MARPAMAR-391788 format. One record per residue (C-alpha): residue number from 1; chain; x, y, z. Coordinates in steps of 0.02 Angstrom, whole numbers. Each point is the difference from the previous one (the first is absolute). Layout:
<rs>
R,NUM,A,X,Y,Z
...
</rs>
This chain:
<rs>
R,1,A,0,0,0
R,2,A,67,171,-49
R,3,A,38,112,150
R,4,A,-113,152,18
R,5,A,14,163,96
R,6,A,-156,47,98
R,7,A,-34,166,87
R,8,A,-123,-29,142
R,9,A,-91,160,48
R,10,A,-97,-23,162
R,11,A,-112,114,103
R,12,A,65,-91,155
R,13,A,140,-120,43
R,14,A,94,-67,151
R,15,A,-7,31,146
R,16,A,-188,15,-32
R,17,A,-83,-171,-11
R,18,A,-154,-7,-110
R,19,A,-65,-89,-155
R,20,A,98,111,-120
R,21,A,164,-29,92
R,22,A,-32,-187,15
R,23,A,-27,-20,-188
R,24,A,154,104,-40
R,25,A,111,-104,113
R,26,A,-56,-160,-87
R,27,A,32,78,-172
R,28,A,174,58,51
R,29,A,40,-173,67
R,30,A,-54,-73,-167
R,31,A,107,125,-97
R,32,A,149,-36,113
R,33,A,-19,-188,-18
R,34,A,-5,8,-191
R,35,A,146,120,-26
R,36,A,-96,158,-45
R,37,A,36,179,55
R,38,A,-116,117,93
R,39,A,-15,164,92
R,40,A,-134,56,124
R,41,A,-57,182,-4
R,42,A,-111,44,148
R,43,A,-45,142,121
R,44,A,111,23,152
R,45,A,-86,-88,147
R,46,A,-23,47,181
R,47,A,140,-101,78
R,48,A,151,-88,-68
R,49,A,-18,-113,-152
R,50,A,123,-111,-94
R,51,A,112,75,-135
R,52,A,-8,-162,-100
R,53,A,-112,-152,-11
R,54,A,67,-147,-100
R,55,A,67,61,-166
R,56,A,-89,168,14
R,57,A,73,160,75
R,58,A,-135,109,80
R,59,A,-9,184,-49
R,60,A,-107,101,121
R,61,A,-79,165,-52
R,62,A,-52,146,112
R,63,A,-175,-25,70
R,64,A,-132,67,118
R,65,A,-130,-91,103
R,66,A,-180,-16,-58
R,67,A,-112,113,108
R,68,A,-69,-101,145
R,69,A,99,-155,-50
R,70,A,184,49,13
R,71,A,60,-179,-29
R,72,A,-57,18,-180
R,73,A,137,96,-91
R,74,A,-28,109,-153
R,75,A,148,34,-114
R,76,A,44,181,-35
R,77,A,124,-41,-139
R,78,A,-20,85,-169
R,79,A,-24,-91,-165
R,80,A,172,64,-52
R,81,A,81,-85,150
R,82,A,-86,-165,-37
R,83,A,40,16,-185
R,84,A,186,20,42
R,85,A,-4,-156,110
R,86,A,-81,-102,-137
R,87,A,117,66,-133
R,88,A,152,-46,107
R,89,A,-62,-176,36
R,90,A,-61,-31,-179
R,91,A,-133,-130,41
R,92,A,-83,-115,-126
R,93,A,-166,25,90
R,94,A,-69,112,138
R,95,A,-108,-92,127
R,96,A,-122,117,89
R,97,A,-56,-80,164
R,98,A,-173,63,51
R,99,A,36,169,-83
R,100,A,-84,159,58
R,101,A,109,150,47
R,102,A,178,-57,-38
R,103,A,-72,-116,-131
R,104,A,-77,148,-92
R,105,A,169,86,-3
R,106,A,88,-159,-56
R,107,A,-119,-46,-140
R,108,A,23,173,-76
R,109,A,189,-13,17
R,110,A,1,-173,-80
R,111,A,-111,61,-142
R,112,A,118,146,-32
R,113,A,144,-125,-14
R,114,A,-98,-121,-109
R,115,A,10,-139,130
R,116,A,-135,-135,11
R,117,A,-99,1,162
R,118,A,-98,-131,95
R,119,A,-118,71,133
R,120,A,-56,-120,136
R,121,A,-169,48,72
R,122,A,-7,-53,182
R,123,A,-96,128,103
R,124,A,-177,67,-26
R,125,A,53,172,59
R,126,A,-151,98,-66
R,127,A,-121,-99,107
R,128,A,101,44,155
R,129,A,-64,179,-15
R,130,A,-168,-34,81
R,131,A,81,-104,139
R,132,A,108,150,42
R,133,A,-149,120,-4
R,134,A,37,76,-170
R,135,A,-130,-78,-118
R,136,A,12,152,-114
R,137,A,175,-57,-49
R,138,A,-45,-171,-70
R,139,A,-42,57,-178
R,140,A,159,105,-10
R,141,A,105,-146,60
R,142,A,-76,-117,-130
R,143,A,46,128,-133
R,144,A,179,-6,62
R,145,A,1,-191,-5
R,146,A,-68,0,-178
R,147,A,121,133,-62
R,148,A,151,-82,81
R,149,A,-36,-177,-58
R,150,A,-44,61,-175
R,151,A,180,60,-17
R,152,A,70,-172,43
R,153,A,32,-128,-137
R,154,A,-87,-134,104
R,155,A,-96,-6,163
R,156,A,1,-161,100
R,157,A,-148,-31,114
R,158,A,-8,-131,139
R,159,A,-182,-54,-11
R,160,A,-152,-12,-113
R,161,A,-86,136,103
R,162,A,146,120,-24
R,163,A,5,-35,-186
R,164,A,-186,36,-21
R,165,A,12,154,110
R,166,A,145,80,-95
R,167,A,-79,-42,-168
R,168,A,-160,87,56
R,169,A,103,156,39
R,170,A,78,0,-173
R,171,A,172,-72,39
R,172,A,69,-88,-156
R,173,A,124,-144,-24
R,174,A,-42,-108,151
R,175,A,66,-174,42
R,176,A,-18,-112,152
R,177,A,147,-32,117
R,178,A,-32,-91,164
R,179,A,119,-25,146
R,180,A,103,-144,61
R,181,A,10,-64,178
R,182,A,144,-76,98
R,183,A,-68,-174,39
R,184,A,160,-47,91
R,185,A,-12,143,122
R,186,A,-189,-13,18
R,187,A,-54,-179,34
R,188,A,-110,-96,123
R,189,A,152,-73,92
R,190,A,34,174,73
R,191,A,-152,-20,114
R,192,A,60,29,180
R,193,A,-101,-78,144
R,194,A,92,105,130
R,195,A,-40,162,-91
R,196,A,-182,-54,-15
R,197,A,-10,-32,189
R,198,A,71,173,35
R,199,A,-134,78,-109
R,200,A,-147,-111,52
R,201,A,35,-82,169
R,202,A,-178,-66,12
R,203,A,8,-88,-168
R,204,A,-97,129,-100
R,205,A,7,-8,-190
R,206,A,118,133,-67
R,207,A,-61,126,-129
R,208,A,148,91,-79
R,209,A,22,161,-97
R,210,A,163,58,-81
R,211,A,19,171,-79
R,212,A,1,187,21
R,213,A,-115,70,132
R,214,A,-77,141,-101
R,215,A,-173,61,-54
R,216,A,11,-76,-176
R,217,A,16,-173,82
R,218,A,-174,17,79
R,219,A,56,-9,181
R,220,A,-180,37,48
R,221,A,-51,-169,-73
R,222,A,144,-89,84
R,223,A,-55,71,168
R,224,A,-167,-89,-17
R,225,A,87,-168,24
R,226,A,12,38,185
R,227,A,-174,-79,11
R,228,A,53,-171,-69
R,229,A,-17,-131,136
R,230,A,138,-125,37
R,231,A,132,97,-95
R,232,A,151,111,35
R,233,A,42,135,-126
R,234,A,186,24,-39
R,235,A,49,156,-98
R,236,A,170,8,-83
R,237,A,53,170,-66
R,238,A,5,184,39
R,239,A,-66,163,-67
R,240,A,-98,159,37
R,241,A,-157,-94,58
R,242,A,87,-106,131
R,243,A,-42,107,153
R,244,A,-185,10,-41
R,245,A,-7,-186,-41
R,246,A,83,-45,165
R,247,A,-135,99,90
R,248,A,-137,-94,-94
R,249,A,82,-171,24
R,250,A,70,-5,178
R,251,A,7,-191,0
R,252,A,88,-20,-168
R,253,A,186,-37,-16
R,254,A,99,136,-91
R,255,A,173,-61,-53
R,256,A,56,153,-97
R,257,A,98,-24,-160
R,258,A,71,-174,-30
R,259,A,113,-57,-142
R,260,A,105,-148,-54
R,261,A,-14,-159,101
R,262,A,-106,84,134
R,263,A,-135,44,-126
R,264,A,1,-175,-76
R,265,A,-18,-77,173
R,266,A,-144,116,45
R,267,A,-92,-30,-166
R,268,A,11,-189,16
R,269,A,-64,10,180
R,270,A,-166,77,-50
R,271,A,-157,-107,-17
R,272,A,-81,125,-117
R,273,A,68,151,-93
R,274,A,-112,152,-23
R,275,A,28,149,-114
R,276,A,-130,140,0
R,277,A,73,126,-123
R,278,A,-112,18,-153
R,279,A,122,105,-103
R,280,A,130,-136,-27
R,281,A,62,-16,-179
R,282,A,78,-168,47
R,283,A,28,-39,187
R,284,A,164,-93,19
R,285,A,-37,-50,180
R,286,A,-139,-113,-63
R,287,A,127,-99,-99
R,288,A,115,-8,151
R,289,A,-144,-66,107
R,290,A,-41,-130,-132
R,291,A,183,-54,-10
R,292,A,-6,-19,191
R,293,A,-151,-116,-14
R,294,A,-121,127,72
R,295,A,-172,32,-78
R,296,A,-53,180,-34
R,297,A,-153,111,21
R,298,A,8,157,-110
R,299,A,-113,125,-92
R,300,A,-79,-46,-165
R,301,A,86,144,-89
R,302,A,171,30,-78
R,303,A,146,-121,7
R,304,A,-76,-124,125
R,305,A,-131,-53,-130
R,306,A,140,-79,-105
R,307,A,92,-75,149
R,308,A,-135,-78,109
R,309,A,-95,-149,-70
R,310,A,-170,18,82
R,311,A,-32,-142,121
R,312,A,163,-87,-48
R,313,A,146,107,62
R,314,A,-105,128,94
R,315,A,-157,105,-2
R,316,A,-45,169,-75
R,317,A,-124,125,71
R,318,A,-83,157,-66
R,319,A,105,148,60
R,320,A,-156,106,22
R,321,A,-65,-126,128
R,322,A,123,-13,145
R,323,A,-127,-104,96
R,324,A,29,-134,-132
R,325,A,184,2,44
R,326,A,-39,-30,183
R,327,A,-124,-142,-33
R,328,A,119,-85,-123
R,329,A,146,7,120
R,330,A,-109,-63,144
R,331,A,-56,-148,-107
R,332,A,177,-48,-50
R,333,A,71,18,175
R,334,A,-119,-140,52
R,335,A,43,-114,-147
R,336,A,172,-78,29
R,337,A,-22,-132,-136
R,338,A,-40,128,-136
R,339,A,149,108,48
R,340,A,117,-151,-10
R,341,A,-63,-46,-174
R,342,A,2,180,-62
R,343,A,176,26,68
R,344,A,64,-151,-97
R,345,A,-84,62,-160
R,346,A,72,174,29
R,347,A,177,-67,9
R,348,A,-24,-99,-161
R,349,A,-71,153,-88
R,350,A,162,101,17
R,351,A,130,-138,-3
R,352,A,62,46,-176
R,353,A,-15,190,12
R,354,A,186,33,19
R,355,A,76,174,-8
R,356,A,133,-61,-121
R,357,A,-135,-46,-124
R,358,A,-104,160,11
R,359,A,149,120,10
R,360,A,49,-41,-179
R,361,A,-171,52,-67
R,362,A,8,192,-6
R,363,A,145,9,-124
R,364,A,-75,-145,-100
R,365,A,-168,88,-10
R,366,A,81,160,-65
R,367,A,100,-96,-131
R,368,A,-154,-95,-56
R,369,A,-99,161,-21
R,370,A,132,105,-88
R,371,A,126,-123,-71
R,372,A,129,139,-5
R,373,A,186,-30,-32
R,374,A,114,30,148
R,375,A,50,183,7
R,376,A,183,41,-28
R,377,A,-15,180,62
R,378,A,-123,103,98
R,379,A,-149,31,-113
R,380,A,85,-73,-155
R,381,A,-32,-182,-46
R,382,A,103,-83,-137
R,383,A,-42,66,-173
R,384,A,-64,165,68
R,385,A,-183,-50,21
R,386,A,-112,-79,129
R,387,A,-1,-175,-71
R,388,A,-182,30,-51
R,389,A,-101,91,-134
R,390,A,12,188,-13
R,391,A,-154,86,70
R,392,A,-83,169,-19
R,393,A,-61,63,170
R,394,A,-107,150,43
R,395,A,-12,71,177
R,396,A,-150,115,29
R,397,A,-7,108,157
R,398,A,-149,95,70
R,399,A,112,106,111
R,400,A,174,64,-40
R,401,A,110,144,52
R,402,A,176,49,52
R,403,A,-40,-44,182
R,404,A,-130,-138,-18
R,405,A,97,-123,108
R,406,A,1,-188,-23
R,407,A,-108,-7,-158
R,408,A,122,100,-104
R,409,A,149,-94,71
R,410,A,-81,-168,-35
R,411,A,-39,49,-181
R,412,A,179,53,-29
R,413,A,68,-159,79
R,414,A,-116,-110,-104
R,415,A,35,94,-160
R,416,A,187,-2,25
R,417,A,-1,-187,38
R,418,A,-101,-41,-155
R,419,A,109,109,-111
R,420,A,159,-83,63
R,421,A,-79,-166,-49
R,422,A,-23,60,-179
R,423,A,-186,43,5
R,424,A,-88,157,-64
R,425,A,-80,108,135
R,426,A,-128,141,-12
R,427,A,-56,97,153
R,428,A,-164,97,-18
R,429,A,-17,132,136
R,430,A,-100,159,36
R,431,A,91,168,-9
R,432,A,-11,185,-42
R,433,A,8,-24,-190
R,434,A,-2,-134,-134
R,435,A,176,-63,-35
R,436,A,102,-153,-45
R,437,A,181,-20,57
R,438,A,131,-134,23
R,439,A,54,-38,180
R,440,A,117,-129,78
R,441,A,-156,-97,50
R,442,A,-82,-2,-173
R,443,A,-101,117,-110
R,444,A,-111,115,102
R,445,A,-162,66,-75
R,446,A,-73,143,102
R,447,A,-186,37,-18
R,448,A,-55,175,49
R,449,A,-104,-11,160
R,450,A,-60,119,136
R,451,A,83,5,170
R,452,A,-98,-73,144
R,453,A,7,-33,186
R,454,A,56,-178,27
R,455,A,-133,-113,78
R,456,A,24,-37,184
R,457,A,55,-178,-39
R,458,A,139,65,-113
R,459,A,55,154,95
R,460,A,103,-90,134
R,461,A,120,-61,-135
R,462,A,23,174,-74
R,463,A,110,141,60
R,464,A,-140,125,-37
R,465,A,-185,-21,-24
R,466,A,10,117,-151
R,467,A,149,-85,-83
R,468,A,-110,-111,-108
R,469,A,-71,13,-176
R,470,A,-154,-106,-37
</rs>
């Protein structure tokens, strides 16, 4: 296999442990094992993180904390800074891990350099708006998701729900990419009788949860399990909702964050795994529970629908009916035989889902879609073209001006990328007079239009509300 150079651009990385970081670590391990090269570009975290992981050096960019959630870091780096990093590394492909803020900067930089990009959709960020008391922001955030992923050459989605959802929002070029699971680390033999006795000294059945303690995980639904008879609730994880959850669940066991062997031991020691979050695009902890031989109860929405075989490896409930969650868990706590059978089926269901197998899929999916020759220089494939047919592309903008923010920048980045790949580009924009002129980003046709006040939804991205022609 020919060695490839992969630039991994991530909204978060070590020391933060989450689904995005977990997937990146497995990908880097795969690249290291097979002799490839990589670099990680990520916001600077709160706390000390590694300067290298496997084959990949880690470049950290200046960042600030997200308001109200300072652990989430937002990169402040410019597109020019990211473009320089990519130009120096000269990757064959840019992998955008759950792109949003830094991902938006990186996809524009990659487009300006003519580099192919794979965007991995992992987090349903727009739907978080209502959980954080900002429902007015959901439509704007979906616009950002669509615009960002439309710039990528390919978007990989982890579940059928995510694929249908992005398609409904107008995101093109979608392909499925699931996740692997470490079936050596997570296995039924890790079950620890001594740990179980410390959690449930009176022999109660153990209901386990593993994940962030945050509003998007529906902690209010998890708290309802305090009413389940004959059970002890064990909560593994940390986050902004921990204090309120501890007040609601005074008899539950809170372990805090666990990783490595300690997490595998805890997972295998559950009798039943419960996940309440209904915004999961995949839900890796379900696979880890299955690998541990533990059946699952999860919402009938998002990633869990693909992972839980109803009545075989677990049960699904309607997320709008938390009382159904409680009754289902109560039923399964009382049925030891069903849990034993479901746990065995769960282990069999994930036995062959190795990370080594799935980590090779993103690059393969991009090659299958584009069939491009390997690039010999930034933005210049052999023979001076894109390896495909020449296209004629028109970009039409409703709003345009010298200070119209991200829209103008995105048009220039797209146009420049297409031109470097040998295509013809025409930009049709409003302006003060009719004109046609050549620009570095393609031919620009200006159509005389009156000035206007930008709509409220557009104004935040502009430097001035009166900088727009429409």
